[in-house]
C-alpha positions in Angstrom: -8.0 -8.3 14.9 -7.3 -4.7 14.3 -8.2 -3.3 17.7 -4.7 -1.8 18.2 -3.3 1.6 17.1 -2.7 1.3 13.4 -1.8 3.4 10.5 -2.3 3.3 6.7 0.1 0.4 6.4 -2.3 -2.0 8.1 -4.6 -2.0 5.1 -1.7 -2.3 2.7 -0.3 -5.3 4.6 -3.7 -6.9 4.7 -4.1 -6.6 0.9 -0.6 -7.5 -0.3 -0.5 -10.9 -2.0 1.6 -13.7 -0.4 4.8 -14.8 -2.0 4.2 -16.6 -5.4 0.6 -15.3 -5.6 -0.7 -12.4 -7.7 -3.8 -10.2 -7.3 -6.4 -11.1 -9.8 -9.2 -8.8 -8.7 -9.6 -6.2 -6.0 -12.9 -4.5 -5.1 -12.7 -1.8 -2.4 -15.3 0.4 -0.8 -14.8 3.6 1.2 -16.4 6.8 2.0 -13.5 9.1 1.1 -10.3 8.4 -0.8 -6.9 10.1 -1.1 -5.4 9.2 -4.5 -1.9 9.0 -3.1 -3.1 6.4 -0.7 -4.9 4.7 -3.5 -1.6 4.6 -5.5 0.0 2.9 -2.5 -2.8 0.3 -2.5 -2.2 -0.3 -6.2 1.5 -0.9 -5.6 0.7 -3.2 -2.6 -1.9 -5.2 -4.6 0.6 -5.6 -7.5 3.2 -7.0 -5.0 5.7 -4.3 -6.0 7.9 -4.1 -2.9 7.2 -4.0 0.8 8.2 -0.4 1.7 4.8 1.2 1.2 5.9 4.6 2.6 8.6 5.0 0.1 7.1 4.4 -3.3 9.2 4.6 -6.5 8.1 5.9 -9.9 8.9 2.7 -11.7 7.2 0.7 -9.0 4.0 2.7 -9.5 4.2 2.5 -13.3 4.6 -1.3 -13.2 1.8 -1.7 -10.6 -0.6 0.4 -12.7 0.1 -1.8 -15.8 -0.3 -5.0 -13.7 -3.6 -3.9 -12.1 -5.3 -2.4 -15.1 -9.0 -3.6 -15.1 -8.4 -5.6 -12.0 -8.9 -2.9 -9.3 -11.7 -0.6 -8.4 -12.5 1.7 -5.4 -16.2 2.6 -4.9 -16.6 5.8 -2.9 -19.1 8.5 -2.0 -19.4 11.3 -4.6 -17.7 14.5 -3.6 -15.2 12.8 -1.3 -12.2 12.3 -3.6 -9.4 14.6 -2.3 -7.4 16.6 -4.7 -3.8 15.4 -4.5 -1.1 17.9 -3.5 1.7 16.1 -5.4 2.2 13.5 -8.0 -0.8 14.4 -10.1 1.0 13.5 -13.4 0.7 9.8 -12.5 -2.7 10.2 -10.8 -4.5 11.0 -14.0 -4.7 7.2 -14.2 -6.9 7.2 -11.1 -9.9 7.5 -13.4 -9.3 3.8 -13.9 -9.5 3.2 -10.2 -12.4 5.1 -8.8 -16.2 4.9 -9.3 -18.4 7.3 -7.3 -21.9 6.6 -5.9 -23.9 9.7 -6.5 -25.9 9.9 -3.3 -26.8 13.3 -2.0 -24.6 13.4 1.1 -27.2 15.6 2.9 -29.6 12.7 3.0 -27.5 9.5 2.7 -24.0 8.4 1.9 -22.0 5.4 0.6 -20.1 4.7 3.8 -19.1 1.0 3.7 -15.4 0.2 4.4 -14.8 -3.2 2.9 -12.4 -5.0 0.5 -12.8 -8.2 -1.4 -9.6 -9.4 -3.1 -9.0 -12.5 -5.2 -5.5 -14.0 -5.5 -4.2 -16.6 -7.9 -1.1 -18.8 -7.7 1.7 -17.6 -10.0 3.1 -21.1 -10.7 2.0 -22.1 -14.3 2.8 -25.8 -13.6 0.0 -26.4 -11.1 -3.8 -26.4 -11.6 -5.5 -23.0 -11.3 -5.6 -22.2 -7.6 -7.2 -19.1 -6.0 -8.4 -17.7 -2.6 -10.1 -14.5 -1.5 -9.5 -12.1 1.4 -12.2 -10.1 3.1 -11.3 -6.9 4.9 -13.9 -5.1 7.0 -13.0 -2.0 8.9 -13.6 1.5 10.0 -11.0 3.5 8.1 -11.2 5.5 4.9 -8.6 5.0 2.1 -6.6 8.0 3.1 -3.1 8.6 4.6 -4.7 9.4 8.0 -3.3 7.6 11.0 -5.9 6.9 13.6 -7.2 4.4 16.1 -9.1 2.0 13.8 -10.8 -1.3 14.0 -10.7 -4.0 11.3 -10.9 -7.7 10.6 -9.4 -9.9 7.8 -10.8 -13.3 6.8 -9.6 -15.7 4.2 -11.9 -17.6 1.8 -11.0 -21.0 0.1 -13.2 -22.8 -2.5 -15.2 -25.7 -1.1 -18.4 -25.6 -3.1 -20.8 -24.9 -0.2 -21.4 -21.6 1.5 -22.8 -20.8 5.0 -25.4 -18.1 5.6 -22.6 -15.7 6.4 -20.8 -16.8 3.2 -23.9 -16.1 1.2 -24.1 -12.6 2.8 -20.5 -12.0 1.8 -21.3 -13.1 -1.7 -24.2 -10.7 -1.8 -21.9 -7.9 -0.8 -19.5 -8.9 -3.6 -22.3 -8.7 -6.1 -23.1 -5.2 -5.0 -19.4 -4.1 -5.2 -18.9 -5.8 -8.6 -22.0 -4.2 -10.0 -20.7 -0.8 -9.0 -17.1 -1.5 -10.1 -18.1 -2.7 -13.7 -14.7 -4.3 -14.4 -14.3 -6.1 -17.7 -14.8 -9.8 -17.3 -16.0 -9.6 -13.7 -19.7 -9.4 -13.9 -21.6 -9.2 -10.6 -23.1 -12.7 -11.2 -19.6 -14.2 -11.7 -18.3 -12.6 -8.5 -21.4 -13.7 -6.6 -21.3 -17.3 -7.8 -17.6 -17.7 -6.9 -17.9 -16.1 -3.5 -20.8 -18.5 -2.7 -18.4 -21.4 -3.1 -16.0 -20.3 -0.4 -15.4 -21.4 3.2 -14.2 -18.5 5.3 -11.4 -18.8 7.9 -11.7 -16.2 10.6 -9.1 -14.9 13.1 -8.3 -17.1 16.1 -9.9 -14.7 18.5 -13.3 -15.0 16.7 -15.3 -17.8 18.1 -18.4 -17.4 16.0 -19.6 -15.1 13.2 -23.3 -14.4 14.0 -23.9 -12.2 10.9 -22.3 -10.1 8.2 -24.2 -7.5 6.3 -23.6 -4.8 3.7 -26.8 -2.9 3.3 -27.0 -0.7 0.2 -30.5 0.5 1.0 -33.0 0.8 3.8 -34.8 -2.4 2.8 -31.7 -4.5 3.7 -30.6 -2.5 6.7 -29.7 -4.5 9.8 -31.1 -2.0 12.3 -29.5 -0.9 15.5 -28.2 -3.8 17.6 -30.3 -5.2 20.3 -28.7 -5.7 23.8 -27.7 -9.3 24.5 -29.1 -11.0 27.6 -27.2 -11.1 30.9 -25.1 -8.1 30.0 -22.3 -7.2 32.4 -20.4 -4.5 30.5 -20.7 -2.6 27.3 -18.1 -0.4 25.6 -19.2 1.7 22.7 -16.6 3.4 20.4 -17.3 5.9 17.7 -16.2 9.4 16.6 -19.8 10.2 15.7 -22.6 9.6 18.2 -26.1 11.1 18.0 -28.4 11.6 20.9 -30.9 8.8 20.0 -28.2 6.1 19.7 -26.4 7.3 22.8 -29.6 7.1 24.8 -30.3 3.5 23.5 -26.8 2.3 24.5 -27.2 4.0 27.9 -30.3 1.9 28.5 -28.6 -1.5 27.7 -28.6 -4.0 30.5 -29.6 -3.5 34.1 -28.6 -1.3 37.0 -25.6 -3.5 37.5 -24.3 -3.2 33.9 -21.2 -1.1 33.4 -21.7 1.1 30.3 -18.8 3.1 28.8 -18.7 5.5 25.8 -15.5 6.5 24.0 -15.7 9.3 21.4 -14.0 12.6 20.5 -14.3 15.9 22.5 -16.4 17.6 19.9 -19.1 14.9 19.9 -19.1 14.7 23.7 -19.6 18.5 23.8 -22.5 18.2 21.4 -24.3 15.5 23.3 -23.9 16.8 26.8 -26.2 19.9 26.5 -29.1 18.0 24.9 -32.3 18.2 26.8 -32.9 14.4 26.6 -29.6 13.8 28.5 -28.4 11.0 26.2 -25.2 10.5 28.3 -27.0 9.9 31.6 -27.1 6.2 31.3 -23.3 5.7 31.0 -21.3 4.8 34.0 -18.2 6.5 32.6 -17.4 8.7 29.7 -14.1 8.7 27.8 -12.6 10.8 25.0 -9.6 10.7 22.8 -8.1 14.1 21.9 -7.6 14.4 18.2 -4.4 15.5 16.4 -4.5 18.1 13.7 -6.1 17.0 10.5 -3.4 16.8 7.8 -3.9 19.4 5.0 -5.7 17.9 2.1 -7.0 14.8 3.9 -10.8 14.4 3.6 -12.8 14.2 6.8 -15.4 11.6 7.3 -18.9 13.0 7.5 -22.2 11.6 8.9 -24.4 14.7 9.2 -28.1 13.9 9.6 -29.6 15.3 12.7 -29.2 18.7 14.4 -27.5 17.0 17.3 -24.7 15.7 15.2 -21.2 16.9 14.5 -20.5 18.2 11.1 -16.8 17.1 10.9 -15.0 14.3 12.6 -11.4 15.2 13.6 -8.7 12.7 13.4 -7.3 10.6 16.2 -10.2 8.2 16.7 -11.8 6.3 13.8 -12.7 3.0 15.3 -16.4 2.1 15.2 -17.5 -0.8 17.4 -19.7 -2.1 20.2 -18.2 -4.7 22.6 -20.6 -6.4 25.0 -19.5 -8.7 27.8 -22.2 -11.2 29.0 -22.3 -14.2 31.3 -22.4 -16.5 28.3 -19.8 -14.8 26.1 -18.5 -11.6 24.5 -20.3 -9.9 21.5 -18.6 -7.5 19.1 -20.2 -5.4 16.4 -17.5 -4.1 14.1 -17.5 -2.3 10.8 -18.1 1.1 9.2 -21.2 2.2 11.1 -21.0 5.2 13.4 -23.3 5.2 16.4 -26.0 7.2 14.6 -29.5 6.6 13.4 -28.5 7.3 9.8 -25.8 4.6 10.0 -28.1 1.8 11.1 -31.5 2.6 9.5 -30.4 2.2 5.9 -29.9 5.8 4.8 -26.2 5.1 4.7 -24.6 2.1 2.9 -22.6 0.3 5.7 -20.9 -3.0 6.3 -20.9 -4.6 9.8 -20.0 -7.9 11.4 -21.6 -9.3 14.5 -19.1 -11.7 16.2 -18.7 -13.8 19.4 -15.1 -13.2 20.4 -12.7 -14.4 23.0 -12.2 -12.4 26.2 -8.8 -11.2 25.0 -10.5 -8.9 22.5 -12.3 -7.0 25.1 -9.3 -6.9 27.4 -7.2 -5.4 24.7 -9.8 -2.9 23.8 -10.4 -1.8 27.4 -6.8 -1.8 28.7 -5.1 -0.6 25.5 -7.5 2.1 24.3 -10.4 3.0 26.7 -8.3 3.0 29.9 -4.8 3.2 28.4 -4.9 6.2 26.0 -8.3 7.8 26.3 -9.0 10.3 29.2 -12.1 9.9 31.4 -14.3 13.0 31.7 -17.0 13.7 34.2 -20.5 14.8 33.0 -20.2 17.8 35.3 -17.1 19.0 33.4 -18.7 19.0 30.0 -20.1 22.1 28.3 -23.6 23.2 29.1 -24.2 24.7 25.7 -23.6 23.2 22.3 -20.6 24.4 20.3 -21.4 27.1 17.8 -21.5 26.0 14.2 -20.0 28.0 11.3 -23.2 28.5 9.3 -21.3 29.4 6.1 -19.2 26.2 6.4 -22.3 24.1 6.9 -24.0 25.8 3.9 -21.0 25.2 1.7 -20.8 21.5 2.7 -24.5 21.0 2.0 -24.0 22.7 -1.4 -21.0 20.5 -2.2 -23.1 17.4 -1.2 -25.9 18.4 -3.5 -23.7 19.2 -6.5 -21.7 15.9 -6.1 -24.9 13.9 -5.7 -26.4 15.3 -8.8 -23.2 15.2 -10.9 -23.8 13.9 -14.5 -21.1 15.7 -16.4 -19.4 14.1 -19.4 -16.1 15.4 -20.9 -16.2 15.6 -24.7 -13.0 15.9 -26.7 -13.5 18.3 -29.6 -13.1 16.5 -33.0 -10.1 18.8 -33.9 -8.4 18.1 -30.5 -8.4 21.8 -29.7 -10.0 21.3 -26.2 -12.8 19.8 -24.3 -16.4 20.5 -23.5 -17.6 19.5 -20.0 -21.4 19.1 -20.3 -24.0 18.3 -17.7 -27.6 17.2 -18.0 -28.6 20.0 -15.5 -26.9 23.1 -14.3 -24.7 22.2 -11.3 -24.9 25.8 -9.9 -28.0 28.0 -9.5 -28.4 31.7 -8.8 -29.9 31.1 -5.3 -26.8 29.1 -4.3 -24.9 32.4 -3.9 -21.6 30.7 -4.7 -19.0 30.3 -7.5 -17.8 27.1 -9.1 -14.6 26.7 -11.0 -13.4 23.5 -12.8 -10.3 22.2 -14.5 -8.8 18.9 -15.6 -6.8 17.2 -12.8 -3.2 18.6 -12.8 -3.8 21.3 -15.5 -4.4 24.2 -13.0 -6.2 26.1 -15.8 -9.4 26.8 -13.9 -12.5 27.9 -15.7 -15.7 29.4 -14.2 -18.8 27.3 -14.5 -21.4 30.0 -15.1 -24.6 30.0 -13.0 -27.4 28.1 -14.7 -25.1 26.9 -17.5 -25.0 23.2 -18.5 -21.5 23.3 -20.0 -18.1 24.8 -19.8 -15.1 24.8 -22.3 -11.8 23.5 -21.1 -8.4 23.9 -22.9 -6.5 21.0 -24.5 -3.9 19.1 -22.6 -1.3 16.6 -23.9 -2.2 12.9 -24.1 -0.4 12.0 -20.9 -2.5 14.6 -19.0 -5.9 13.5 -20.4 -8.1 12.2 -17.6 -11.7 11.8 -16.6 -11.0 13.4 -13.2 -12.1 17.0 -12.8 -11.1 19.4 -10.0 -14.1 21.4 -8.7 -13.7 24.3 -6.4 -16.8 25.7 -4.7 -16.6 29.2 -3.1 -19.1 31.2 -1.2 -19.9 34.8 -2.0 -20.0 36.4 1.4 -17.9 38.6 3.7 -16.4 35.4 5.2 -15.6 33.8 1.9 -14.8 30.1 2.2 -14.1 27.4 -0.4 -14.0 23.6 -0.7 -12.4 21.5 -3.5 -12.8 17.9 -4.6 -12.5 15.6 -7.6 -15.3 14.2 -9.6 -15.2 11.8 -12.5 -16.6 12.9 -15.9 -16.5 10.0 -18.4 -14.4 11.1 -21.4 -15.8 10.8 -24.9 -13.9 9.1 -26.5 -12.8 7.0 -23.5 -9.1 6.9 -22.6 -7.4 3.9 -24.2 -4.3 2.0 -23.5 -2.3 4.5 -25.5 -3.1 7.2 -22.9 -2.1 4.9 -20.1 1.2 4.0 -21.6 2.0 7.6 -22.3 1.5 8.4 -18.7 3.4 5.4 -17.4 6.3 5.8 -19.8 6.9 9.4 -18.6 6.6 8.2 -15.0 9.2 5.4 -15.3 11.8 7.0 -17.6 14.9 5.4 -19.2 17.0 5.2 -16.0 14.4 3.4 -13.9 13.6 1.1 -16.8 17.3 0.1 -17.2 17.5 -0.6 -13.5 14.4 -2.7 -13.7 15.8 -4.8 -16.5 18.9 -5.4 -14.5 16.7 -6.4 -11.5 14.6 -8.8 -13.7 17.9 -10.6 -14.6 18.9 -10.7 -11.0 21.9 -8.5 -11.7 21.0 -6.0 -9.1 18.6 -5.9 -6.2 15.7 -3.5 -5.7 15.0 -0.2 -7.6 18.2 1.8 -6.9 17.9 3.7 -10.1 14.3 4.8 -9.5 13.1 8.2 -8.3 10.8 8.4 -5.2 7.1 9.1 -5.6 5.4 11.5 -5.0 8.2 13.9 -5.9 9.1 16.9 -3.9 9.0 20.1 -5.9 12.5 21.1 -4.8 14.7 18.2 -5.3 12.7 15.3 -6.6 12.8 13.4 -3.3 9.7 12.1 -1.6 8.7 14.1 1.5 8.5 10.8 3.4 11.9 9.7 2.2 14.9 11.3 3.9 17.4 9.8 1.5 18.3 12.1 -1.4 18.0 10.8 -4.9 21.4 10.4 -6.6 20.8 12.0 -10.1 24.1 10.6 -11.3 23.1 7.0 -10.7 22.9 5.1 -14.0 22.7 1.4 -14.6 24.0 0.3 -18.0 21.9 -1.8 -20.2 22.2 -5.6 -19.5 25.0 -7.2 -21.4 24.8 -10.3 -23.6 26.6 -12.3 -20.9 24.1 -11.2 -18.3 21.2 -12.3 -20.5 22.8 -15.7 -21.2 23.6 -16.3 -17.5 20.0 -15.5 -16.6 18.8 -17.8 -19.4 20.8 -20.7 -18.0 19.7 -20.0 -14.4 16.1 -18.9 -14.9 14.7 -18.6 -18.5 11.5 -17.0 -17.1 13.5 -13.9 -16.1 14.6 -13.4 -19.7 11.0 -13.7 -20.8 10.0 -11.1 -18.3 12.6 -8.8 -19.9 11.2 -9.5 -23.3 7.7 -8.6 -22.2 9.0 -5.4 -20.5 10.7 -4.3 -23.7 7.7 -5.1 -25.9 5.4 -3.2 -23.5 7.5 -0.2 -22.4 10.6 0.5 -24.5 9.0 2.4 -27.4 6.8 4.5 -25.1 9.7 5.4 -22.9 11.8 6.5 -25.8 9.0 8.6 -27.3 8.2 10.4 -24.0 11.7 11.6 -23.1 11.2 15.4 -23.0 13.5 18.1 -24.4 14.3 19.2 -20.9 15.5 15.8 -19.7 18.9 16.0 -17.9 22.1 14.6 -19.3 21.8 11.4 -17.2 18.3 10.7 -18.6 19.6 11.3 -22.1 22.6 8.9 -21.5 20.2 6.3 -20.3 18.1 6.8 -23.4 21.1 6.1 -25.6 21.8 2.9 -23.5 18.2 1.8 -24.0 18.3 2.4 -27.8 21.5 0.3 -28.1 20.0 -2.4 -26.0 16.9 -2.6 -28.1 18.9 -3.1 -31.2 20.9 -5.9 -29.6 17.7 -7.4 -28.2 16.2 -8.0 -31.6 19.1 -10.4 -32.3 19.0 -12.0 -28.8 15.2 -12.8 -29.0 15.7 -14.5 -32.4 18.7 -16.5 -31.1 16.7 -17.6 -28.0 13.5 -18.2 -30.1 11.6 -15.7 -28.0 10.1 -14.3 -31.3 8.4 -17.6 -31.9 6.8 -17.6 -28.4 5.1 -14.3 -29.0 4.3 -14.8 -32.7 
């Protein structure tokens, strides 16, 4: 059920469509997002290969084309990490992400949930679909942590349970935020209400599911079940009030255990209310170093809370063993007041589970990997905060929460004007703000009290609604923080922009290899470059295998096309659609600095296009698309 040590692949595997099925709609929610991880999710949802750690450029291009207007990530404003590599392709991420402009100093969009619809690929059977629900604790980043998650499958039956209605309500919230063409919130809500949900085998009963987007629908902190024998609470963030509540669960005979991270433990221990006194044992999991550029998960409300969670532990759950059965609260909520009282948007399941769940949690994590600490060994004074870092983060939260900027293309195409309804930066902020279009690196100062800034023109394939913001303090200990924000482009990016990006991403060589693969002449994407590229040699940093720049697949021959037509006519139709969609854009986007192998592939592609005009008439493909 996701109570084991997992990495980013766990989410990808949960969302990948089964064989012969395709993803029709994907609504995802997270606090923070890494766009390279988001690209891997797009590839997984599109069913483009099963090696999610070694993406290929052609794979990503095809996946983006397949998932256009079918995929959306809703996240907290100010928590989109700037990618370190692969930004040329990631300009398309303005199609993927939608921010919730909460002021993170007061409340955050924090729910970690996915609702995905799959349809059967076979055109000869009646329309068939099913949904998957993923509820977990992890952000959509490349972080590898201890996480908790659950996946359920929904099939249409025409009648929903109370839990099914709650899931449908969550779908309506996500669909409203996503605003995807053809998928209104009411359409999504109506269909989800017709589903019967199948839960994992170790779930005996689903007591409740809730996604609360506001305080009026908040679930409130869980109440202790009767006849409690043991409770294990796991969370990287714990505030004093919540810890004291959990420490009072049950009776004198109840075993109460807390698992968190060292920083949180050190923050709780010195508090005068002694929130850790009620626990029979305390456990912590030492964090590894946070990877550079990976966004941390924040939940800063009270003075007694941590400002930044370190990686290593990201699971958020409460497991309670009673004489009548085991309870599990699992989802996105940290053990803080802000998480449960409605200030944050969270998603949580309350389950009755089999004993094996608690056994795996206790033996595998609490007693297996975590270290027990004695209260007497903990610090007697709270760790010092970096006041400038705290001020910078609060300023970032305020700017992101109030962000209203729109990116206007000048009529003559000479550049852009980024215009906001109110100045993002004030004189009393004592900070500097620079902005640029994602990937352009041409940063411009946003003047204090100004409502607009001019940005230089970029080529069509670099136009994007994603803006890089860098906020810097003006003090002897100067610090900075950077993030991405979406500024709707006027006029909005169209399919021409998308195809310009994707054609450059794929290239003639990868395209020819793909055509061969469609006709079953070769296997895989051997002619495709890894993505993201390494600046030195074009190889992915996660892929030890070098890219062979001399590798070139010739264009398919007439004999290969006819063999495929006899064996599987649909493969030839796939080639026809690929050429119609991609060939012209790929030809037009081969740059002057392309290497000799890319130019040779371009010549092959041009010759094949000429032959294809004759082939498609001979096979009557022109009539099918007329």
